[in-house]
N, C-alpha and C positions, 0 to 999 in steps of 0.2 A: 092354734094348737102348736105344741112343740113336738119335735120328733126325736126318737131315741133308738139306740141299739141297746138291747138288753142281752147281757151275756150271763149264762148260767154255767157254773163250774161245779161238778159233782165233788163232794167231800168224802164219798165212800165209793167202793167198787160198784160198777154198773148193776151187778146182780142185786144189790140192795136198793137200787133206784127203780128197777124194772117193775116191781109190784105196784108202784105209785103212778105208773104211766097213764092208766085209764083216768084217774082223778085229775092228773095234770092236764090231760087233753080236754077234759070237761071244763077246767079253768080256762084253757086257751079258747075253746069254742065260745064261751061267754064273752071273752074279749073280742073275738072276731065278730060275733053277733052284734056287739055294741059299736062296731066300727073302729075299735082302738088298735087292732093288730093288722098288719099287712101280710107278713109271712114269718114263718118260724121253722126250725128244724134242728136236729141233733148234729153235733160235731162228729167228725170221723177221725179217729176212733171215738166211740161214745163216752166222752169225758165231760159232757155238758151240752150246751146248745146256744142258739142265737135267735133273737126275735126283733123284728122292726115294729115299733109301737109309736103311738101318738097319745098325748095327754095334755091337759091344760098346764100342768107343771110337773116337774120331777117329783115333787112331794106327793102329788095325786097318784102318779104311777107307782111310787114306792108303797103308798098306802094300799093300792090295789093288790100289790104283790105280797102283802102281809098274809093274804088268804091262799097264796099259791101252795099246793100240796108238798112239793119238794122242799120249799122253805120251811113250812110248818113242821115237817118231819126232821128237819135238820140235815138233809142229805145233799143240799146244794146251797151255794151262795150266789147272789145276783149282783151284777153291776149295771148301772144305768148311765149311759153316755149320751148326752144330748148332741145332736148334729143339725146342721142347716142344709137341707137337701136343695141343691141348686140345679141339678140335672136329673131327669127321670124319663121313663117311657111315657108316652102320651096316654096310654090306656089307664095308668094309675094316677093321672093328674087330679081327679076329684078327691082321692084319698088324701093327697098331700095338701090340697088347698082347703080341705075341710068341707067340701060340698057333700050333701047327703048322697048316699049310695043309691 
């Protein structure tokens, strides 16, 4: 698996994004349930967010995000930056090494 920082940047005021948060969280929950996401959260102030994700390839992750509600509604853009995690807390080792949860 490859590892990524996904950055969301809102293209509209937060008030236009807020109604989509429940469906966005449903999308995230599916990624967590599939073991693809480690952590996520909004920026402060709320102008976007960050997500730590894993996928077989950047293309696979970008394809997954085609269904993301903020992206589908045109209220956010996403960037996908691959990184190579060399240090981490022991408790999350299985997630980074690809072991089943």
